[in-house]
BANUVEX-472798 format. One record per residue (C-alpha): x, y, z; residue in three letters. Coordinates in Angstrom, 3 decimals. Example, Ala and Ser with C-alpha at 12.3 -4.5 7.8 and 13.67 -1.06 7.14 Angstrom:
% BANUVEX-472798
(pt (12.300 -4.500 7.800) ALA)
(pt (13.670 -1.060 7.140) SER)
END
This chain:
% BANUVEX-472798
(pt (-14.701 -21.869 -23.040) MET)
(pt (-16.638 -21.451 -19.794) ARG)
(pt (-13.560 -20.399 -17.812) SER)
(pt (-12.498 -16.768 -17.520) TYR)
(pt (-9.628 -14.665 -16.246) HIS)
(pt (-9.847 -10.943 -15.454) VAL)
(pt (-6.828 -8.635 -15.099) THR)
(pt (-7.603 -5.287 -13.493) THR)
(pt (-5.586 -2.098 -13.810) PHE)
(pt (-6.106 1.224 -12.049) GLY)
(pt (-8.385 2.638 -9.414) CYS)
(pt (-10.917 1.323 -6.895) GLN)
(pt (-13.726 2.032 -9.352) MET)
(pt (-12.088 -0.426 -11.744) ASN)
(pt (-11.788 -2.987 -8.943) GLU)
(pt (-15.502 -2.528 -8.288) HIS)
(pt (-16.308 -2.884 -11.991) ASP)
(pt (-14.250 -6.076 -12.194) SER)
(pt (-16.128 -7.588 -9.248) GLU)
(pt (-19.402 -6.851 -11.062) ARG)
(pt (-17.974 -8.251 -14.280) MET)
(pt (-17.078 -11.478 -12.489) LYS)
(pt (-20.486 -11.711 -10.846) GLY)
(pt (-22.189 -11.238 -14.217) MET)
(pt (-20.025 -13.910 -15.846) LEU)
(pt (-20.668 -16.426 -13.087) GLU)
(pt (-24.405 -15.816 -13.423) SER)
(pt (-23.921 -16.929 -17.053) LEU)
(pt (-22.208 -20.146 -15.943) GLY)
(pt (-18.564 -19.124 -16.273) TYR)
(pt (-15.934 -20.154 -13.702) THR)
(pt (-12.943 -18.045 -12.725) GLU)
(pt (-9.419 -19.404 -13.176) THR)
(pt (-6.227 -17.929 -11.749) ASP)
(pt (-4.206 -19.103 -14.762) ALA)
(pt (-4.684 -17.013 -17.888) VAL)
(pt (-3.431 -19.864 -20.079) GLU)
(pt (-6.372 -22.021 -18.952) ARG)
(pt (-9.001 -19.368 -19.657) ALA)
(pt (-11.337 -19.511 -22.612) GLY)
(pt (-12.299 -15.869 -21.972) LEU)
(pt (-9.507 -13.408 -21.215) ILE)
(pt (-10.659 -9.972 -20.030) LEU)
(pt (-8.785 -6.784 -19.236) PHE)
(pt (-10.329 -3.946 -17.243) ASN)
(pt (-8.125 -1.046 -18.192) THR)
(pt (-6.977 2.305 -16.849) CYS)
(pt (-5.854 5.344 -18.817) SER)
(pt (-4.972 7.815 -16.072) ILE)
(pt (-1.219 7.578 -16.699) ARG)
(pt (0.999 6.424 -19.529) GLU)
(pt (2.529 3.712 -17.332) LYS)
(pt (-0.876 2.039 -16.967) ALA)
(pt (-1.252 2.018 -20.756) ASP)
(pt (2.145 0.388 -21.225) SER)
(pt (1.544 -2.318 -18.610) ARG)
(pt (-1.800 -3.195 -20.129) PHE)
(pt (-0.497 -3.430 -23.704) VAL)
(pt (2.239 -5.845 -22.572) ALA)
(pt (-0.395 -8.103 -20.982) HIS)
(pt (-2.612 -7.828 -24.053) LEU)
(pt (0.167 -9.016 -26.358) ARG)
(pt (0.721 -12.045 -24.102) GLN)
(pt (-2.981 -12.846 -24.446) ALA)
(pt (-2.643 -12.554 -28.230) ALA)
(pt (0.110 -15.180 -28.163) ALA)
(pt (-2.201 -17.448 -26.174) HIS)
(pt (-4.935 -16.929 -28.768) LYS)
(pt (-2.571 -17.846 -31.596) ARG)
(pt (-2.088 -21.199 -29.871) ARG)
(pt (-5.833 -21.590 -29.301) ASP)
(pt (-7.973 -19.596 -31.780) PRO)
(pt (-11.154 -20.370 -29.782) GLU)
(pt (-10.025 -18.060 -26.977) VAL)
(pt (-12.093 -14.861 -26.673) VAL)
(pt (-10.261 -11.646 -25.712) ILE)
(pt (-12.171 -8.694 -24.273) GLY)
(pt (-10.977 -5.218 -23.326) VAL)
(pt (-13.044 -2.960 -21.068) GLY)
(pt (-12.526 0.162 -19.009) GLY)
(pt (-11.116 3.633 -19.560) CYS)
(pt (-8.368 2.772 -22.027) TRP)
(pt (-10.862 1.014 -24.295) ALA)
(pt (-13.153 4.051 -24.123) GLN)
(pt (-10.318 6.474 -24.859) SER)
(pt (-9.240 4.656 -28.061) VAL)
(pt (-12.691 3.420 -29.060) LYS)
(pt (-12.254 4.490 -32.681) ASP)
(pt (-8.960 2.666 -33.008) ASP)
(pt (-8.962 -0.384 -30.733) VAL)
(pt (-9.760 -3.036 -33.365) PHE)
(pt (-7.353 -1.526 -35.897) ARG)
(pt (-4.486 -1.513 -33.394) GLN)
(pt (-5.348 -4.918 -31.951) PHE)
(pt (-7.296 -6.995 -34.506) PRO)
(pt (-7.199 -10.068 -32.268) PHE)
(pt (-9.548 -8.373 -29.741) VAL)
(pt (-13.075 -9.804 -29.959) ASP)
(pt (-15.017 -7.341 -27.811) VAL)
(pt (-14.277 -3.891 -26.383) ALA)
(pt (-16.463 -1.862 -24.053) PHE)
(pt (-16.294 1.285 -21.986) GLY)
(pt (-16.994 1.632 -18.237) PRO)
(pt (-20.644 2.438 -18.915) GLY)
(pt (-21.184 -0.661 -21.042) GLN)
(pt (-20.001 -3.564 -18.858) VAL)
(pt (-23.474 -5.115 -19.079) HIS)
(pt (-23.073 -5.382 -22.863) LYS)
(pt (-20.424 -8.069 -22.320) LEU)
(pt (-23.186 -10.509 -21.391) ALA)
(pt (-25.129 -9.574 -24.517) GLU)
(pt (-22.032 -10.222 -26.639) PHE)
(pt (-21.237 -13.593 -25.037) LEU)
(pt (-24.795 -14.886 -25.420) THR)
(pt (-25.206 -13.769 -29.044) SER)
(pt (-25.418 -16.338 -31.846) ASP)
(pt (-22.252 -15.111 -33.529) SER)
(pt (-19.165 -13.786 -31.717) LEU)
(pt (-18.116 -11.254 -34.342) THR)
(pt (-15.952 -8.389 -33.070) ALA)
(pt (-18.040 -5.686 -31.429) GLN)
(pt (-17.474 -2.467 -29.517) GLY)
(pt (-19.779 -0.849 -26.953) PHE)
(pt (-18.953 2.703 -25.897) PHE)
(pt (-22.098 4.592 -24.939) GLU)
(pt (-22.357 6.184 -21.481) PHE)
(pt (-25.248 4.305 -19.923) GLU)
(pt (-26.013 2.164 -16.917) GLY)
(pt (-24.322 1.592 -13.574) PHE)
(pt (-22.168 -1.463 -12.999) THR)
(pt (-23.523 -1.245 -9.441) GLY)
(pt (-26.730 -2.828 -10.759) HIS)
(pt (-24.899 -6.021 -11.762) LEU)
(pt (-24.300 -9.041 -9.494) PRO)
(pt (-20.943 -9.001 -7.715) ALA)
(pt (-18.256 -11.521 -6.873) LYS)
(pt (-16.494 -9.757 -4.004) ARG)
(pt (-12.830 -10.226 -3.289) GLY)
(pt (-13.617 -10.346 0.444) ARG)
(pt (-16.965 -11.370 1.883) ALA)
(pt (-16.784 -8.734 4.635) PHE)
(pt (-15.882 -5.718 2.456) GLN)
(pt (-17.821 -4.208 -0.428) ALA)
(pt (-17.452 -1.445 -2.985) TRP)
(pt (-20.569 0.677 -3.544) VAL)
(pt (-20.796 2.763 -6.724) GLN)
(pt (-22.794 5.862 -5.802) ILE)
(pt (-22.202 7.759 -9.049) SER)
(pt (-20.514 7.598 -12.435) VAL)
(pt (-18.769 10.291 -14.423) GLY)
(pt (-17.401 13.688 -13.495) CYS)
(pt (-18.416 17.283 -14.253) ASN)
(pt (-15.057 18.805 -13.327) MET)
(pt (-12.693 19.995 -16.072) LYS)
(pt (-9.218 19.370 -14.654) CYS)
(pt (-6.845 20.124 -17.516) SER)
(pt (-4.746 16.974 -17.024) TYR)
(pt (-7.531 14.429 -16.480) CYS)
(pt (-8.970 12.020 -19.040) ILE)
(pt (-11.767 10.687 -16.789) VAL)
(pt (-14.608 12.958 -18.011) PRO)
(pt (-14.045 11.704 -21.567) SER)
(pt (-13.857 8.033 -20.524) THR)
(pt (-16.658 7.935 -17.929) ARG)
(pt (-18.910 10.781 -19.048) GLY)
(pt (-20.880 13.392 -17.135) ARG)
(pt (-21.759 12.797 -13.483) GLU)
(pt (-24.899 10.801 -12.783) VAL)
(pt (-25.858 9.808 -9.211) ASP)
(pt (-27.808 6.786 -8.067) ARG)
(pt (-30.926 7.445 -5.928) PRO)
(pt (-30.340 7.449 -2.180) LEU)
(pt (-32.990 4.814 -1.422) ASP)
(pt (-31.416 2.474 -3.951) GLU)
(pt (-27.998 2.831 -2.321) LEU)
(pt (-29.344 2.281 1.195) VAL)
(pt (-31.138 -0.862 0.034) ALA)
(pt (-27.956 -2.158 -1.632) GLU)
(pt (-25.837 -1.643 1.472) VAL)
(pt (-28.506 -3.151 3.720) ARG)
(pt (-28.507 -6.262 1.525) ALA)
(pt (-24.701 -6.417 1.631) GLN)
(pt (-24.692 -6.225 5.429) VAL)
(pt (-27.229 -9.077 5.544) ALA)
(pt (-24.679 -11.102 3.531) GLU)
(pt (-21.918 -10.439 6.079) GLY)
(pt (-20.361 -7.177 4.883) VAL)
(pt (-18.905 -5.108 7.733) ARG)
(pt (-17.176 -2.348 5.750) GLU)
(pt (-18.279 -0.494 2.615) VAL)
(pt (-16.333 1.940 0.466) THR)
(pt (-18.430 4.464 -1.457) LEU)
(pt (-17.086 5.190 -4.931) LEU)
(pt (-17.436 8.169 -7.246) GLY)
(pt (-15.137 10.261 -9.389) GLN)
(pt (-16.123 13.254 -7.225) ASN)
(pt (-17.820 11.406 -4.426) VAL)
(pt (-18.760 14.312 -2.156) ASN)
(pt (-20.591 16.055 -5.010) ALA)
(pt (-23.166 13.275 -4.686) TYR)
(pt (-26.824 14.256 -4.811) GLY)
(pt (-26.901 17.040 -7.356) ARG)
(pt (-27.274 14.855 -10.445) HIS)
(pt (-29.606 12.041 -9.407) VAL)
(pt (-30.599 9.732 -12.237) ARG)
(pt (-34.014 10.155 -13.898) ASP)
(pt (-34.686 13.386 -12.034) GLY)
(pt (-35.015 11.644 -8.666) GLY)
(pt (-35.132 13.653 -5.433) PRO)
(pt (-31.977 15.567 -4.559) ALA)
(pt (-29.958 14.397 -1.589) ALA)
(pt (-26.541 15.241 -0.168) SER)
(pt (-23.437 13.237 0.550) PHE)
(pt (-23.740 13.972 4.282) ALA)
(pt (-27.299 12.636 4.286) ARG)
(pt (-26.186 9.481 2.480) LEU)
(pt (-23.530 8.934 5.169) LEU)
(pt (-26.144 9.372 7.901) ALA)
(pt (-28.597 6.963 6.254) GLU)
(pt (-25.911 4.301 5.909) LEU)
(pt (-24.631 4.848 9.452) ASP)
(pt (-28.111 3.923 10.697) ALA)
(pt (-27.872 0.395 9.223) ILE)
(pt (-27.437 -2.149 12.006) ASP)
(pt (-24.339 -4.299 11.548) GLY)
(pt (-22.407 -1.880 9.334) LEU)
(pt (-19.189 -1.177 11.217) ASP)
(pt (-17.264 1.020 8.786) ARG)
(pt (-17.972 3.471 5.974) ILE)
(pt (-15.154 4.718 3.744) ARG)
(pt (-15.281 6.761 0.551) TYR)
(pt (-13.092 7.909 -2.315) THR)
(pt (-12.325 10.279 -3.844) SER)
(pt (-13.658 13.639 -2.663) PRO)
(pt (-12.810 17.023 -4.178) HIS)
(pt (-11.669 19.921 -1.943) PRO)
(pt (-14.180 22.228 -3.669) GLN)
(pt (-17.083 20.102 -2.429) ASP)
(pt (-15.761 19.325 1.061) MET)
(pt (-18.502 21.074 3.014) LYS)
(pt (-18.860 21.349 6.788) GLU)
(pt (-21.767 18.872 6.945) ASP)
(pt (-19.500 16.088 5.668) VAL)
(pt (-16.717 17.122 8.044) VAL)
(pt (-19.160 17.034 10.961) VAL)
(pt (-20.435 13.622 9.816) ALA)
(pt (-16.948 12.233 10.450) HIS)
(pt (-17.150 13.499 14.022) ALA)
(pt (-20.712 12.402 14.785) ARG)
(pt (-21.354 9.175 12.874) LEU)
(pt (-19.770 6.158 14.530) ALA)
(pt (-19.295 4.087 11.384) SER)
(pt (-17.696 6.830 9.249) VAL)
(pt (-13.977 6.095 9.436) CYS)
(pt (-11.525 8.658 10.858) PRO)
(pt (-9.732 8.875 7.520) HIS)
(pt (-10.126 11.265 4.597) MET)
(pt (-8.341 11.258 1.259) HIS)
(pt (-8.213 14.877 0.095) LEU)
(pt (-6.297 15.347 -3.196) PRO)
(pt (-3.938 18.325 -3.156) LEU)
(pt (-2.257 17.832 -6.581) GLN)
(pt (-0.092 20.941 -6.107) SER)
(pt (0.696 23.436 -3.371) GLY)
(pt (1.069 26.276 -5.859) SER)
(pt (-2.037 28.363 -6.528) SER)
(pt (-0.643 29.245 -9.957) ARG)
(pt (-0.303 25.577 -10.922) ILE)
(pt (-3.681 24.709 -9.391) LEU)
(pt (-5.244 27.336 -11.636) LYS)
(pt (-3.496 25.852 -14.679) ALA)
(pt (-4.781 22.452 -13.582) MET)
(pt (-8.309 23.952 -13.361) ARG)
(pt (-8.700 22.545 -9.849) ARG)
(pt (-11.206 25.287 -8.748) THR)
(pt (-9.451 25.907 -5.408) TYR)
(pt (-6.192 27.539 -4.419) ASP)
(pt (-3.575 26.817 -1.761) ARG)
(pt (-5.391 28.894 0.865) GLU)
(pt (-8.733 27.175 0.257) ARG)
(pt (-7.113 23.745 0.574) PHE)
(pt (-5.425 24.671 3.862) LEU)
(pt (-8.725 26.140 5.092) ASP)
(pt (-10.442 22.796 4.426) ARG)
(pt (-7.668 20.970 6.313) VAL)
(pt (-8.087 23.310 9.290) ALA)
(pt (-11.860 22.770 9.293) LEU)
(pt (-11.467 19.001 9.120) ILE)
(pt (-8.997 18.889 11.992) ARG)
(pt (-11.034 21.338 14.074) GLU)
(pt (-13.882 18.821 14.163) HIS)
(pt (-11.716 15.669 13.916) ASN)
(pt (-8.346 16.223 15.631) PRO)
(pt (-7.280 12.576 15.268) ASP)
(pt (-8.327 12.080 11.638) ILE)
(pt (-5.841 10.569 9.184) ALA)
(pt (-5.401 12.701 6.066) LEU)
(pt (-3.976 11.299 2.838) THR)
(pt (-3.587 12.998 -0.520) THR)
(pt (-2.486 12.913 -4.175) ASP)
(pt (0.341 15.057 -5.552) VAL)
(pt (1.427 15.530 -9.165) ILE)
(pt (5.062 16.478 -9.789) VAL)
(pt (6.188 18.249 -12.954) GLY)
(pt (2.901 19.604 -14.276) PHE)
(pt (3.689 21.702 -17.384) PRO)
(pt (5.127 25.050 -16.377) GLY)
(pt (5.933 24.005 -12.791) GLU)
(pt (8.900 26.055 -11.627) THR)
(pt (11.212 25.362 -8.723) GLU)
(pt (9.294 27.984 -6.730) ALA)
(pt (6.001 26.233 -7.492) ASP)
(pt (7.428 22.912 -6.369) PHE)
(pt (8.794 24.467 -3.173) GLU)
(pt (5.238 25.595 -2.383) GLU)
(pt (4.070 21.983 -2.718) THR)
(pt (6.779 20.869 -0.289) LEU)
(pt (5.698 23.622 2.116) GLU)
(pt (2.075 22.452 2.106) VAL)
(pt (3.129 18.833 2.664) CYS)
(pt (5.316 19.919 5.585) GLU)
(pt (2.562 22.078 7.064) GLU)
(pt (-0.274 19.569 6.754) VAL)
(pt (1.722 16.463 7.676) GLY)
(pt (-0.230 13.936 5.639) PHE)
(pt (-0.542 10.386 6.912) ASP)
(pt (0.321 9.203 3.412) GLY)
(pt (0.312 10.326 -0.207) ALA)
(pt (0.091 8.931 -3.703) PHE)
(pt (2.721 10.790 -5.693) THR)
(pt (2.955 10.860 -9.481) PHE)
(pt (5.082 12.407 -12.180) ILE)
(pt (2.818 14.236 -14.632) TYR)
(pt (1.835 12.118 -17.616) SER)
(pt (0.184 13.796 -20.640) PRO)
(pt (-3.100 12.160 -21.597) ARG)
(pt (-4.611 12.150 -25.061) ARG)
(pt (-7.325 14.714 -25.607) GLY)
(pt (-6.706 16.707 -22.428) THR)
(pt (-6.014 20.433 -22.369) GLU)
(pt (-2.657 20.059 -20.601) ALA)
(pt (-1.352 17.667 -23.259) ALA)
(pt (-1.111 20.696 -25.562) ALA)
(pt (1.299 22.469 -23.185) PHE)
(pt (4.284 20.696 -24.752) ALA)
(pt (6.522 23.766 -24.753) GLU)
(pt (6.139 23.945 -20.964) ASP)
(pt (6.899 20.271 -20.174) PHE)
(pt (9.316 19.852 -17.278) VAL)
(pt (12.387 17.722 -18.157) PRO)
(pt (12.084 14.161 -16.905) HIS)
(pt (15.311 14.290 -14.903) GLU)
(pt (14.001 17.379 -13.075) VAL)
(pt (10.724 15.571 -12.324) CYS)
(pt (12.590 12.569 -10.923) VAL)
(pt (14.742 14.756 -8.674) ALA)
(pt (11.676 16.623 -7.417) ARG)
(pt (9.847 13.362 -6.809) MET)
(pt (12.704 12.139 -4.602) ASP)
(pt (12.504 15.317 -2.524) ARG)
(pt (8.721 15.088 -2.258) LEU)
(pt (8.777 11.445 -1.164) VAL)
(pt (11.312 12.289 1.559) GLU)
(pt (9.007 14.958 2.990) VAL)
(pt (5.861 12.833 2.706) VAL)
(pt (7.412 9.759 4.313) GLN)
(pt (9.108 11.694 7.105) ARG)
(pt (5.905 13.515 8.051) ARG)
(pt (3.850 10.314 7.698) ALA)
(pt (6.216 8.518 10.077) ALA)
(pt (5.845 11.364 12.572) GLU)
(pt (2.064 11.161 12.319) GLN)
(pt (2.074 7.361 12.688) ALA)
(pt (3.945 7.521 15.986) ARG)
(pt (0.849 8.997 17.646) ARG)
(pt (-0.723 5.533 17.500) PHE)
(pt (2.041 3.773 19.449) VAL)
(pt (0.741 2.711 22.852) GLY)
(pt (-2.909 2.993 21.826) ARG)
(pt (-5.333 0.111 21.337) THR)
(pt (-7.120 0.332 17.995) LEU)
(pt (-9.852 -1.768 16.411) ASP)
(pt (-8.427 -3.645 13.440) VAL)
(pt (-10.473 -5.338 10.722) LEU)
(pt (-8.555 -8.526 9.918) VAL)
(pt (-7.875 -9.033 6.194) GLU)
(pt (-5.629 -12.127 6.312) GLY)
(pt (-2.037 -13.093 7.043) THR)
(pt (0.827 -10.631 6.896) SER)
(pt (2.472 -10.339 3.492) ARG)
(pt (5.928 -10.339 5.066) THR)
(pt (5.447 -12.813 7.946) ASP)
(pt (2.849 -15.597 7.573) PRO)
(pt (2.933 -16.194 11.347) SER)
(pt (1.316 -12.800 11.890) ARG)
(pt (-1.995 -11.292 10.854) LEU)
(pt (-2.685 -8.247 8.715) ARG)
(pt (-5.552 -5.807 9.030) GLY)
(pt (-6.532 -2.189 8.795) ARG)
(pt (-7.513 0.413 11.371) THR)
(pt (-10.308 2.925 10.957) GLY)
(pt (-7.557 5.428 10.091) HIS)
(pt (-6.747 3.195 7.088) ASN)
(pt (-3.380 2.217 8.532) LYS)
(pt (-2.176 -1.308 7.789) VAL)
(pt (-1.292 -3.246 10.957) VAL)
(pt (0.795 -6.431 11.121) ASN)
(pt (0.185 -8.082 14.461) PHE)
(pt (0.406 -11.253 16.524) ALA)
(pt (-2.827 -12.939 17.478) GLY)
(pt (-5.534 -15.438 16.595) LEU)
(pt (-8.426 -14.210 14.473) ALA)
(pt (-10.181 -14.876 11.180) ASP)
(pt (-10.549 -12.582 8.159) PRO)
(pt (-13.504 -10.319 8.808) GLY)
(pt (-13.029 -10.226 12.584) ASP)
(pt (-12.818 -6.792 14.198) LEU)
(pt (-10.290 -7.089 17.020) VAL)
(pt (-8.545 -4.723 19.473) PRO)
(pt (-4.802 -4.450 18.826) VAL)
(pt (-2.273 -2.633 20.988) GLN)
(pt (0.083 -0.719 18.695) ILE)
(pt (3.741 -1.272 19.525) THR)
(pt (5.548 0.218 16.522) GLY)
(pt (5.064 2.520 13.565) ALA)
(pt (6.650 3.407 10.231) THR)
(pt (5.458 5.772 7.512) SER)
(pt (3.640 2.863 5.844) GLN)
(pt (2.533 0.366 8.500) THR)
(pt (1.920 -0.233 12.185) LEU)
(pt (2.840 -3.281 14.259) THR)
(pt (1.064 -4.586 17.324) GLY)
(pt (-0.288 -7.351 19.511) GLU)
(pt (-3.867 -8.419 20.085) MET)
(pt (-4.965 -7.415 23.573) SER)
(pt (-4.952 -10.140 26.232) LEU)
(pt (-8.736 -9.984 26.572) LEU)
(pt (-9.153 -10.452 22.829) ALA)
(pt (-6.741 -13.395 22.820) ARG)
(pt (-8.642 -15.013 25.679) ALA)
(pt (-11.937 -14.586 23.862) ALA)
(pt (-10.462 -16.090 20.684) ALA)
(pt (-9.029 -19.034 22.631) GLY)
END
């Protein structure tokens, strides 16, 4: 009963929450197992952003139920956004679940497990930061840092505000102290997490002093030993010039920015309630590249939002051509329970049309990403080694400051920051060789 297995679905915030969940469990004496069938505690950290995530999770949950039928002592827990979104129904739909909790109630899992009687319980209030819990990091040299929870935006397609609540920010001094402690433990790269990360500072918990996202970046950049700062996800509305300039002036802030587009049509953006139009988005891109000509820009795009016409979609293709993103996460629109857009049923775009549009979008994104990637060929870039290549175990795999994956030949350990000469590029990855000086130093 003291072994556990956690399955994580969804975004980086969920990955962060799962690391905190694991750290909390191990502080209670539990031990992680890779095999779900050997676990006395089976946990799922769920996502509800798209219908596909729901379906994948439910399939895993039913497998866990079969395991529990064989061993009734097994405890099954469900956390995260899906649990929050169906909080009034989770135990009726899945009576074999022992505990369910939302993203703001991860700490309640410990309370449940240490109680005298493990009767089914649900915890769904918006309170607390998982960032306050101990962590079991996936990599000793990289860390997630939760700077805020919740979101005050009202995007018509998005379920996050109802599953994670209103935005609340952690105090700046608390975050600086956390990162300083992580660096002392060997962390070289941190990724700052928030649902609208660059809105940080306006909603500080307990009425603490206001800050700004740019100031937070500067305070973290000043920490000795911190090599890289990343963050996700910003909102174009809140991408101010001070943050753009921070990319240019602060050595540890990576030359990469993920700036969600969602659609290139101002009409669709208005229906999405995105609070910016096509021109404003392109203005932000121009400002970013004015100060950071070599920055890598990635984005999110939704295909087939209700009411999207062929002309609207063509505008999205035009923006993707014009900007030339270094990569994009592309999704077919998925209606989410309780959102405004889910009521637009009469305007839903036929699935076959969405699929055809997605194919056209992916062609543009990948072609332009490949063109952008070729600018790195012949350059020597610092690569943070993450392990062996997934396709060739004789080579190493790491990531550049531009967030490009590099498969390369050389000798180095995970966590090493090494110079790599780039010899090839595709839309997805780079290839290279460690420089001769670096090889000599390693030898």
